[in-house]
Every structure is written in structure tokens, then in C-alpha cells.
C-alpha positions in Angstrom: -45.7 31.6 50.3 -43.4 29.9 47.8 -40.9 32.1 46.1 -39.8 31.3 42.5 -36.7 32.6 40.7 -37.2 35.5 38.3 -38.0 34.2 34.8 -38.7 30.6 35.9 -42.4 30.9 35.9 -42.7 28.4 38.7 -41.3 25.4 36.7 -39.0 22.8 38.2 -35.3 22.7 37.5 -35.1 19.3 35.7 -34.1 18.2 32.2 -36.4 18.7 29.3 -37.4 15.7 27.2 -35.2 16.9 24.3 -32.1 17.1 26.5 -32.7 13.6 27.8 -33.1 12.2 24.2 -29.9 13.9 23.1 -28.0 12.5 26.0 -29.4 9.0 25.3 -28.4 9.3 21.6 -24.9 10.3 22.6 -24.6 7.3 25.0 -26.0 5.0 22.3 -23.4 6.1 19.8 -20.6 5.7 22.3 -21.8 2.2 23.3 -22.1 1.1 19.7 -18.5 2.2 19.0 -17.3 0.3 22.1 -19.2 -2.8 21.0 -17.6 -2.6 17.6 -14.1 -2.3 19.0 -14.7 -5.3 21.3 -16.0 -7.3 18.3 -13.0 -6.4 16.2 -10.7 -7.4 19.0 -12.3 -10.9 19.1 -11.9 -11.3 15.4 -8.3 -10.3 15.6 -7.6 -12.8 18.4 -9.0 -15.6 16.2 -6.9 -14.5 13.2 -3.7 -14.3 15.4 -4.3 -17.8 16.7 -4.8 -19.1 13.1 -1.5 -17.4 12.0 0.4 -18.8 14.9 -0.8 -22.4 14.3 -0.1 -22.0 10.5 3.5 -20.8 11.3 3.9 -24.0 13.3 2.7 -26.1 10.4 5.3 -24.5 8.1 8.1 -25.0 10.6 7.0 -28.6 11.1 7.1 -29.3 7.4 10.6 -27.9 7.0 11.9 -29.7 10.1 10.3 -33.0 8.8 12.1 -32.6 5.4 15.4 -32.0 7.2 15.1 -34.9 9.6 14.2 -37.3 6.9 17.2 -36.2 4.9 14.8 -35.9 1.9 16.1 -34.5 -1.4 12.9 -33.4 -3.1 12.9 -32.8 -6.8 12.1 -29.2 -7.9 8.4 -28.7 -8.2 5.3 -27.9 -6.2 3.9 -30.1 -3.5 0.5 -29.8 -1.8 -1.1 -31.3 1.3 -3.1 -30.8 4.4 -2.1 -30.7 8.1 -3.9 -30.4 11.4 -2.6 -28.3 14.2 -4.4 -27.2 17.4 -7.7 -28.8 16.2 -7.6 -26.6 13.0 -7.2 -27.9 9.5 -4.7 -26.2 7.1 -3.7 -26.7 3.5 -0.1 -26.1 2.5 2.0 -25.7 -0.6 5.8 -26.2 -0.9 7.6 -24.8 -3.9 11.0 -26.5 -4.2 13.5 -24.7 -6.5 17.1 -25.2 -7.3 19.8 -22.8 -6.1 23.1 -21.6 -7.5 24.8 -24.2 -5.3 23.7 -27.6 -6.5 24.0 -29.0 -3.0 21.1 -27.0 -1.8 17.4 -26.6 -2.6 15.1 -23.8 -1.6 11.7 -24.6 -0.1 9.1 -21.9 0.0 6.3 -23.1 2.3 2.9 -21.4 2.3 0.1 -22.4 4.7 -3.5 -21.4 3.9 -6.9 -21.5 5.6 -8.7 -24.8 4.6 -11.1 -23.0 2.3 -8.4 -22.7 -0.4 -5.3 -20.9 -1.3 -6.8 -17.4 -1.3 -5.9 -16.5 2.3 -2.3 -17.2 3.2 -1.8 -17.4 6.9 2.0 -18.2 7.0 5.0 -18.2 4.7 8.4 -19.7 5.4 11.5 -20.1 3.3 14.1 -22.7 4.1 17.0 -24.5 2.5 17.5 -28.2 2.3 21.0 -29.7 2.0 21.7 -32.7 -0.2 22.1 -35.7 2.1 25.7 -37.1 2.4 26.3 -40.3 0.5 27.4 -43.1 2.9 31.2 -43.8 2.7 31.8 -40.4 0.9 32.8 -37.6 3.2 
């Protein structure tokens, strides 16, 4: 003779279909949240790489101006550069300073699609090159 617990009416002690469906719904929501976080992390890594390379483009532009000993006229200059197999567009705004021997260069580097998404910005100063024979 099989004994059953009082009030169990002889049923097994498993989960009901509703309990299983609720548990699956909770797991699905948790997995979707984890998937979204992982996807966002991947996007952030790509953006960080682009910003790092854009910063190098800006530093290279400023260093190139200094090494050449260039004395650019005040104005806006635009161009493109490639760094780490990525293309960038850049804009340099050269302005005069209170000291006539220096010029300020504001360098902005953008994604190649246009100047709507600035990835890096650098401000530097260029000194007027010395005239040979004049200390």
C-alpha cells in the first residue's frame, strides 16, 4: 500500500507548467540583459580604438608642423589622414595669440563620414621659426 501525504491527492511533487514558464521567462530576461551589456561593451571598445587613433593623428599633425618649422597663416586648414587602417578627416584652426611670436593651433579629428562626430581635439602652440643669422 502506497501512502500519500495529506492534501496531496496522490500527485507527484514536481513543478507545474506555469512555474516552469515563469522560470524560463525570468531566465530569458536575464540573458537578454547580459547580451545587451556584452554588445554595448563591443561598441565601446571600437569607439575607444577610434578615439585613440584620432588622438595620434592630432599629435602627429602638431609634431609635423613643429618639425617643419612651419609658420602657417591664421585660418582653417582641412585634410585627411590614415592611422591604424582607419581613415580620418582633420581640421586645424590657426589663430594669432597676444604674443606675435606664437600661433595657436586647434586640431580636431573626425570620423571620415564628416565633421559631425569629433573623435579627438588637441590645442598646441607653434613658435615663429628663427631667422638664420638673427639670434
